[in-house]
Backbone as a printed PyTorch tensor [residue, N CA C, xyz], in Angstrom:
tensor([[[ 54.0860,  -6.7350,  55.9440],
         [ 53.4130,  -5.5600,  55.4470],
         [ 53.4670,  -5.5680,  53.9260]],

        [[ 52.3380,  -5.2190,  53.3230],
         [ 52.2490,  -5.2480,  51.8670],
         [ 52.6570,  -3.8910,  51.2950]],

        [[ 53.4530,  -3.9190,  50.2220],
         [ 53.9050,  -2.6910,  49.5770],
         [ 52.8540,  -2.2730,  48.5510]],

        [[ 52.4410,  -1.0020,  48.6110],
         [ 51.4520,  -0.5030,  47.6530],
         [ 52.1560,  -0.0630,  46.3790]],

        [[ 51.5390,  -0.4260,  45.2760],
         [ 52.0710,   0.0140,  43.9890],
         [ 51.4220,   1.3380,  43.6240]],

        [[ 52.1640,   2.1750,  42.9170],
         [ 51.6080,   3.4360,  42.4500],
         [ 50.6280,   3.1550,  41.3180]],

        [[ 49.5660,   3.9230,  41.2990],
         [ 48.6300,   3.8110,  40.1870],
         [ 49.3090,   4.3360,  38.9260]],

        [[ 48.9150,   3.8300,  37.7800],
         [ 49.6090,   4.1200,  36.5330],
         [ 49.4000,   5.4970,  35.9320]],

        [[ 48.6360,   6.3780,  36.5600],
         [ 48.4050,   7.6660,  35.9110],
         [ 49.5140,   8.6420,  36.2620]],

        [[ 50.1310,   9.1480,  35.2440],
         [ 51.1680,  10.1510,  35.4300],
         [ 50.5500,  11.5200,  35.1990]],

        [[ 51.1990,  12.5460,  35.6890],
         [ 50.7220,  13.9050,  35.5100],
         [ 50.8350,  14.2780,  34.0420]],

        [[ 49.7830,  14.9140,  33.5170],
         [ 49.7760,  15.3640,  32.1240],
         [ 49.6580,  16.8770,  32.1240]],

        [[ 50.5330,  17.5100,  31.3870],
         [ 50.5150,  18.9610,  31.2760],
         [ 49.2870,  19.3890,  30.4650]],

        [[ 48.4360,  20.2840,  30.9840],
         [ 47.2470,  20.7160,  30.2390],
         [ 47.5850,  21.3350,  28.8840]],

        [[ 48.7850,  21.8790,  28.7520],
         [ 49.1840,  22.4550,  27.4660],
         [ 49.4070,  21.3830,  26.4130]],

        [[ 49.5180,  20.1310,  26.8310],
         [ 49.7070,  19.0310,  25.8880],
         [ 48.3800,  18.4340,  25.4260]],

        [[ 47.2720,  19.0330,  25.8330],
         [ 45.9560,  18.5120,  25.4450],
         [ 45.7990,  18.6020,  23.9270]],

        [[ 45.0890,  17.6480,  23.3240],
         [ 44.9130,  17.6840,  21.8730],
         [ 44.0590,  18.8830,  21.4550]],

        [[ 44.2980,  19.3670,  20.2520],
         [ 43.5060,  20.4700,  19.7240],
         [ 42.0970,  19.9780,  19.4160]],

        [[ 41.1180,  20.8440,  19.6080],
         [ 39.7320,  20.4810,  19.3260],
         [ 39.4770,  20.5320,  17.8230]],

        [[ 38.8210,  19.5050,  17.3330],
         [ 38.4720,  19.4630,  15.9150],
         [ 37.0550,  19.9970,  15.7340]],

        [[ 36.6690,  20.2600,  14.4850],
         [ 35.3120,  20.7280,  14.1880],
         [ 34.2780,  19.7050,  14.6490]],

        [[ 34.5810,  18.4170,  14.4570],
         [ 33.6560,  17.3600,  14.8730],
         [ 33.4660,  17.3740,  16.3880]],

        [[ 34.5380,  17.6200,  17.1310],
         [ 34.4380,  17.6780,  18.5870],
         [ 33.5740,  18.8670,  19.0210]],

        [[ 33.7410,  20.0070,  18.3440],
         [ 32.9780,  21.1940,  18.7020],
         [ 31.4980,  21.0230,  18.3980]],

        [[ 31.1720,  20.3090,  17.3330],
         [ 29.7710,  20.0780,  16.9750],
         [ 29.0860,  19.2460,  18.0530]],

        [[ 29.8020,  18.2830,  18.6250],
         [ 29.2280,  17.3960,  19.6320],
         [ 29.3440,  17.9470,  21.0550]],

        [[ 30.0060,  19.0780,  21.2220],
         [ 30.2640,  19.6140,  22.5590],
         [ 28.9790,  20.0600,  23.2470]],

        [[ 28.9500,  19.9080,  24.5540],
         [ 27.8610,  20.4290,  25.3670],
         [ 28.3100,  21.7810,  25.8990]],

        [[ 27.4620,  22.7800,  25.7480],
         [ 27.8330,  24.1470,  26.0880],
         [ 27.2100,  24.5230,  27.4290]],

        [[ 28.0340,  25.0890,  28.2990],
         [ 27.5720,  25.5220,  29.6130],
         [ 27.8610,  27.0000,  29.7920]],

        [[ 26.9460,  27.7010,  30.4660],
         [ 27.1870,  29.0610,  30.9370],
         [ 27.2020,  28.9590,  32.4560]],

        [[ 28.3740,  28.9850,  33.0340],
         [ 28.4890,  28.7280,  34.4660],
         [ 28.1390,  27.2750,  34.7280]],

        [[ 27.1570,  27.0400,  35.6010],
         [ 26.7190,  25.6780,  35.8990],
         [ 25.5020,  25.2710,  35.0780]],

        [[ 24.9650,  26.1910,  34.2780],
         [ 23.7270,  25.9320,  33.5400],
         [ 24.0380,  25.4340,  32.1360]],

        [[ 23.4190,  24.3070,  31.7690],
         [ 23.5920,  23.7270,  30.4360],
         [ 22.8100,  24.5500,  29.4260]],

        [[ 23.4840,  24.9630,  28.3720],
         [ 22.8440,  25.7080,  27.2900],
         [ 22.8940,  24.8070,  26.0680]],

        [[ 21.8090,  24.1040,  25.8110],
         [ 21.7860,  23.1630,  24.6920],
         [ 21.1180,  23.7600,  23.4780]],

        [[ 21.2670,  23.0620,  22.3970],
         [ 20.5810,  23.4710,  21.1890],
         [ 19.1000,  23.1590,  21.3550]],

        [[ 18.2760,  23.8630,  20.6300],
         [ 16.8450,  23.6040,  20.6730],
         [ 16.5290,  22.2330,  20.0980]],

        [[ 15.3870,  21.7180,  20.4610],
         [ 14.9840,  20.4070,  19.9710],
         [ 14.4690,  20.5350,  18.5480]],

        [[ 14.6110,  19.4590,  17.8060],
         [ 14.0430,  19.4050,  16.4660],
         [ 14.9390,  20.0130,  15.4040]],

        [[ 14.3500,  20.1960,  14.2530],
         [ 15.0970,  20.7340,  13.1200],
         [ 15.2810,  22.2370,  13.2640]],

        [[ 16.3410,  22.7740,  12.6570],
         [ 16.5180,  24.2270,  12.6940],
         [ 15.3740,  24.9230,  11.9540]],

        [[ 15.0130,  26.1050,  12.4040],
         [ 13.9480,  26.8660,  11.7700],
         [ 14.4270,  27.3950,  10.4200]],

        [[ 13.5410,  27.3160,   9.4200],
         [ 13.8510,  27.8210,   8.0900],
         [ 13.5780,  29.3160,   8.0280]],

        [[ 14.3310,  30.0190,   7.1820],
         [ 14.1160,  31.4480,   7.0110],
         [ 12.7520,  31.7110,   6.3670]],

        [[ 12.3770,  30.8820,   5.3950],
         [ 11.0860,  31.0270,   4.7100],
         [ 10.4080,  29.6600,   4.6620]],

        [[  9.7630,  29.2500,   5.7630],
         [  9.1430,  27.9200,   5.7820],
         [  7.9580,  27.8430,   4.8270]],

        [[  7.7080,  26.6480,   4.3350],
         [  6.5590,  26.4370,   3.4530],
         [  5.2940,  26.3870,   4.3060]],

        [[  4.1900,  26.8150,   3.7160],
         [  2.9240,  26.8440,   4.4320],
         [  2.0110,  25.7380,   3.9330]],

        [[  1.3680,  25.0150,   4.8450],
         [  0.4170,  23.9860,   4.4130],
         [ -0.8510,  24.6450,   3.8700]],

        [[ -1.3710,  24.0960,   2.7700],
         [ -2.5990,  24.6180,   2.1640],
         [ -3.5150,  23.4630,   1.7910]],

        [[ -4.7750,  23.7780,   1.6220],
         [ -5.7320,  22.8150,   1.0810],
         [ -6.0860,  23.3080,  -0.3120]],

        [[ -6.0010,  22.4140,  -1.2860],
         [ -6.1960,  22.7900,  -2.6810],
         [ -7.0610,  21.7370,  -3.3460]],

        [[ -8.1040,  22.1690,  -4.0280],
         [ -8.9890,  21.2360,  -4.7200],
         [ -8.5040,  21.1020,  -6.1590]],

        [[ -8.1700,  19.8750,  -6.5540],
         [ -7.6850,  19.5870,  -7.9050],
         [ -8.6040,  18.5760,  -8.5690]],

        [[ -8.6210,  18.5980,  -9.8940],
         [ -9.3590,  17.5790, -10.6370],
         [ -8.7330,  16.2210, -10.3510]],

        [[ -9.5640,  15.1860, -10.3390],
         [ -9.1070,  13.8390, -10.0000],
         [ -8.0230,  13.3540, -10.9510]],

        [[ -8.1660,  13.6410, -12.2620],
         [ -7.1630,  13.1640, -13.2150],
         [ -5.8260,  13.8860, -13.0420]],

        [[ -5.8680,  15.1680, -12.6740],
         [ -4.6330,  15.9280, -12.4270],
         [ -3.9240,  15.3520, -11.2020]],

        [[ -4.6780,  15.1290, -10.1460],
         [ -4.1000,  14.5870,  -8.9200],
         [ -3.5450,  13.1840,  -9.1460]],

        [[ -4.2770,  12.3670,  -9.9090],
         [ -3.8070,  11.0050, -10.2010],
         [ -2.4910,  11.0400, -10.9620]],

        [[ -2.3620,  11.9490, -11.9350],
         [ -1.1190,  12.0580, -12.7120],
         [  0.0350,  12.4900, -11.8200]],

        [[ -0.2190,  13.4460, -10.9290],
         [  0.8350,  13.9140, -10.0220],
         [  1.2800,  12.8050,  -9.0740]],

        [[  0.3260,  12.1100,  -8.4860],
         [  0.6680,  11.0280,  -7.5600],
         [  1.3680,   9.8830,  -8.2710]],

        [[  1.0210,   9.6470,  -9.5260],
         [  1.6490,   8.5700, -10.2950],
         [  3.1250,   8.8620, -10.5640]],

        [[  3.5250,  10.1300, -10.4430],
         [  4.9290,  10.4750, -10.6810],
         [  5.8250,  10.0110,  -9.5350]],

        [[  5.2200,   9.4950,  -8.4580],
         [  6.0030,   8.8930,  -7.3820],
         [  6.2120,   9.8060,  -6.1960]],

        [[  7.0270,   9.3290,  -5.2450],
         [  7.3030,  10.1180,  -4.0440],
         [  7.8910,  11.4810,  -4.4060]],

        [[  7.5160,  12.4820,  -3.6530],
         [  7.9900,  13.8380,  -3.9150],
         [  7.0680,  14.6140,  -4.8390]],

        [[  5.8730,  14.0720,  -5.0960],
         [  4.9770,  14.7330,  -6.0410],
         [  4.5360,  16.1030,  -5.5390]],

        [[  4.4170,  16.2870,  -4.2340],
         [  4.0100,  17.5930,  -3.7080],
         [  5.1020,  18.6360,  -3.9390]],

        [[  6.3540,  18.2260,  -3.8370],
         [  7.4600,  19.1310,  -4.1320],
         [  7.4480,  19.5070,  -5.6040]],

        [[  7.1300,  18.5350,  -6.4610],
         [  7.0490,  18.8260,  -7.8960],
         [  5.8950,  19.7780,  -8.2070]],

        [[  4.7820,  19.6680,  -7.4780],
         [  3.6820,  20.6250,  -7.6590],
         [  4.1840,  22.0280,  -7.3530]],

        [[  4.9580,  22.1780,  -6.2920],
         [  5.5280,  23.4780,  -5.9410],
         [  6.4170,  23.9960,  -7.0730]],

        [[  7.2450,  23.1270,  -7.6480],
         [  8.1210,  23.5260,  -8.7550],
         [  7.3110,  23.9350,  -9.9790]],

        [[  6.2460,  23.1910, -10.2840],
         [  5.3880,  23.5070, -11.4320],
         [  4.7430,  24.8810, -11.2380]],

        [[  4.2440,  25.1410, -10.0330],
         [  3.6180,  26.4330,  -9.7550],
         [  4.6300,  27.5750,  -9.8240]],

        [[  5.8260,  27.3580,  -9.3090],
         [  6.8630,  28.4010,  -9.3800],
         [  7.2020,  28.7300, -10.8260]],

        [[  7.3070,  27.6940, -11.6680],
         [  7.6060,  27.9100, -13.0860],
         [  6.4630,  28.6750, -13.7530]],

        [[  5.2230,  28.2590, -13.4880],
         [  4.0610,  28.9030, -14.1040],
         [  3.9370,  30.3700, -13.6860]],

        [[  4.3610,  30.6870, -12.4740],
         [  4.2580,  32.0550, -11.9730],
         [  5.5180,  32.8770, -12.2400]],

        [[  6.5220,  32.2610, -12.8610],
         [  7.7630,  32.9760, -13.1640],
         [  8.6040,  33.2540, -11.9360]],

        [[  8.5450,  32.3760, -10.9520],
         [  9.2940,  32.5710,  -9.7060],
         [ 10.5200,  31.6720,  -9.6040]],

        [[ 10.9150,  31.0150, -10.6760],
         [ 12.0270,  30.0580, -10.6020],
         [ 13.3360,  30.6800, -10.1560]],

        [[ 13.6640,  31.8730, -10.6080],
         [ 14.9460,  32.4810, -10.2690],
         [ 14.9750,  33.1050,  -8.8900]],

        [[ 13.8270,  33.1880,  -8.2160],
         [ 13.7690,  33.8420,  -6.9100],
         [ 13.9920,  32.8420,  -5.7920]],

        [[ 14.4640,  33.3490,  -4.6770],
         [ 14.6910,  32.4750,  -3.5180],
         [ 13.3660,  31.9490,  -3.0060]],

        [[ 13.3910,  30.7130,  -2.5140],
         [ 12.1710,  30.0980,  -1.9720],
         [ 11.8820,  30.6190,  -0.6020]]])
């Protein structure tokens, strides 16, 4: 007759469980009962999202803005905010 060996898992006291870190909580899956309550898909909604617009500009103005490199549309927004005196206000 063959003697069975005990499996190596010993009882662990639940009070000895490691404390949860902020990183663990960020990655945690949240359940309400048996139902998974996940975060929404995509990026978080902004309090004041920017609105897409169509704007007709002179060709030389547009060429100069585009020549300034990536992020030129953001710089247009900054230029307009400065011209309108809105720099100190929240976006």
